[in-house]
C-alpha positions in Angstrom: 151.9 85.9 113.4 153.7 89.2 113.4 156.8 89.5 111.2 159.1 90.0 114.2 157.9 86.7 115.8 157.9 84.4 112.7 161.5 83.2 113.1 161.1 82.5 116.9 157.8 80.7 116.3 159.4 78.5 113.7 162.1 77.6 116.2 159.5 77.0 118.9 157.6 74.7 116.5 160.7 72.8 115.6 161.5 72.4 119.4 158.0 71.2 120.1 157.2 74.2 122.3 153.8 75.0 120.7 151.1 73.0 122.5 148.2 71.5 120.6 145.8 74.0 122.2 147.5 76.8 120.2 147.7 75.0 116.9 145.8 77.0 114.3 145.1 79.9 116.6 145.8 83.6 116.0 149.1 84.0 117.8 148.9 87.8 117.9 146.0 87.5 120.4 146.3 87.4 124.2 147.1 84.1 125.8 144.9 82.5 128.5 146.2 81.1 131.8 145.4 77.6 130.6 147.1 78.1 127.2 150.2 79.4 128.9 150.2 76.5 131.4 150.5 74.2 128.4 153.5 76.3 127.1 155.3 76.2 130.4 154.8 72.4 130.6 156.5 72.2 127.2 159.3 74.4 128.4 159.8 72.3 131.5 159.8 69.1 129.6 162.3 70.4 127.1 164.6 71.8 129.8 164.4 68.9 132.2 164.1 66.0 129.7 161.3 64.7 132.0 157.7 64.3 131.2 155.4 66.3 133.5 152.8 64.3 135.3 149.4 65.9 136.2 148.6 66.4 139.9 146.5 63.5 141.2 144.5 65.7 143.5 143.0 68.6 141.6 142.7 71.7 143.9 140.7 73.6 141.3 136.9 73.6 141.1 136.8 75.5 137.8 139.5 73.6 135.8 140.3 70.0 135.0 142.7 70.7 132.1 145.5 68.1 132.1 148.1 70.6 131.1 147.1 73.0 133.9 147.3 70.1 136.3 150.8 69.2 135.0 151.9 72.8 135.4 150.5 72.8 138.9 152.2 69.6 139.8 155.7 70.9 138.8 155.1 74.1 140.7 154.9 76.4 137.7 151.4 77.7 138.4 149.1 78.5 141.3 145.5 79.3 141.4 143.9 82.7 141.6 142.5 81.4 144.9 142.9 78.2 146.9 140.2 76.5 144.8 140.1 78.4 141.4 142.5 78.7 138.5 140.4 80.8 136.0 141.8 79.0 133.0 140.1 81.3 130.4 141.3 84.5 132.0 143.9 86.3 129.9 147.4 86.0 131.3 149.1 89.1 132.5 152.8 89.8 132.2 153.4 89.3 135.9 151.9 85.8 135.8 153.8 84.9 132.7 157.1 86.0 134.2 156.4 84.3 137.5 155.5 81.0 135.7 158.6 81.0 133.5 160.8 81.8 136.5 159.3 78.9 138.5 160.1 76.6 135.6 163.7 77.8 135.5 164.0 77.2 139.3 162.4 73.8 139.0 164.9 72.6 136.5 167.9 74.4 137.9 167.7 74.0 141.7 167.8 70.6 143.3 165.0 70.4 145.9 163.1 73.5 144.7 159.3 73.4 145.1 156.8 76.1 145.2 156.4 75.5 148.9 160.2 75.8 149.5 160.7 78.7 147.2 161.7 81.2 150.0 164.7 79.0 150.9 166.3 79.4 147.5 167.5 82.4 145.6 168.9 83.0 142.1 172.0 84.8 141.3 171.1 86.9 138.3 171.2 90.5 137.1 167.7 91.9 137.3 166.4 93.3 134.0 166.0 97.0 133.7 162.7 98.4 135.0 159.9 99.2 132.6 158.6 102.7 132.2 155.5 101.6 134.1 157.4 99.6 136.7 155.3 101.3 139.5 152.3 99.4 138.2 153.9 96.0 138.5 152.9 94.1 141.7 155.7 93.8 144.3 155.2 90.0 144.4 156.1 89.8 140.7 159.1 92.1 140.9 160.9 89.9 143.4 159.9 86.6 141.8 160.6 87.5 138.1 163.8 86.8 136.4 162.3 87.8 133.1 160.4 91.0 132.5 157.7 90.4 129.9 156.2 93.4 128.0 153.5 91.8 126.0 151.6 88.7 127.1 150.4 87.5 123.6 150.7 84.0 122.4 153.6 84.8 120.1 155.5 86.7 122.7 155.1 84.0 125.3 156.2 81.3 122.9 159.2 83.5 122.0 160.1 83.7 125.7 159.9 79.9 125.8 162.5 79.7 123.0 164.6 82.3 124.9 164.6 79.9 128.0 165.9 77.0 125.9 168.6 79.2 124.2 169.7 80.4 127.6 170.1 76.8 128.8 172.1 75.9 125.7 174.4 79.0 126.0 175.1 78.4 129.7 175.4 74.6 129.7 174.3 73.6 133.1 172.1 76.3 134.4 172.9 75.7 138.1 176.4 77.2 137.8 175.2 80.6 139.0 172.5 79.4 141.4 172.9 79.3 145.2 170.6 78.2 147.9 169.7 80.2 150.9 170.3 77.0 153.0 174.1 76.9 152.6 
């Protein structure tokens, strides 16, 4: 691991946020969609205090990974199409940010699901734009509450620790959240 990430990775390990699939891997390398699904499941379970359960009906023809199916069931991930997940594809920062935001919404907003997402909004200060902001997809700009600059294993695990720190600092995370239904 890089020097800058060692402290956060130690915290992540202590908090149980490093999934088995990343044990013993080079954390400076890119993270796959399946690996990050396992990370977001760990974050969801830590934030909610609830064990994620895999989807009973697998919509993906290219993936039967239990952690991906758990992440799909909680609404954290979607496929790259209606029937594919592409588990071995390297995660991009848009996907990482969207997945973490969905986990935050799932644990913070009563009644939130991926299908009802448009009915809910988060009250937050949007992060400053990146220098290459013009290259970020519009769908990711509006969905993302966290801007991620480097989708490596160590960076994503560090963001998982950030999510848990944020919950601890704010107490109940739903204090600043409002629904579009009110």
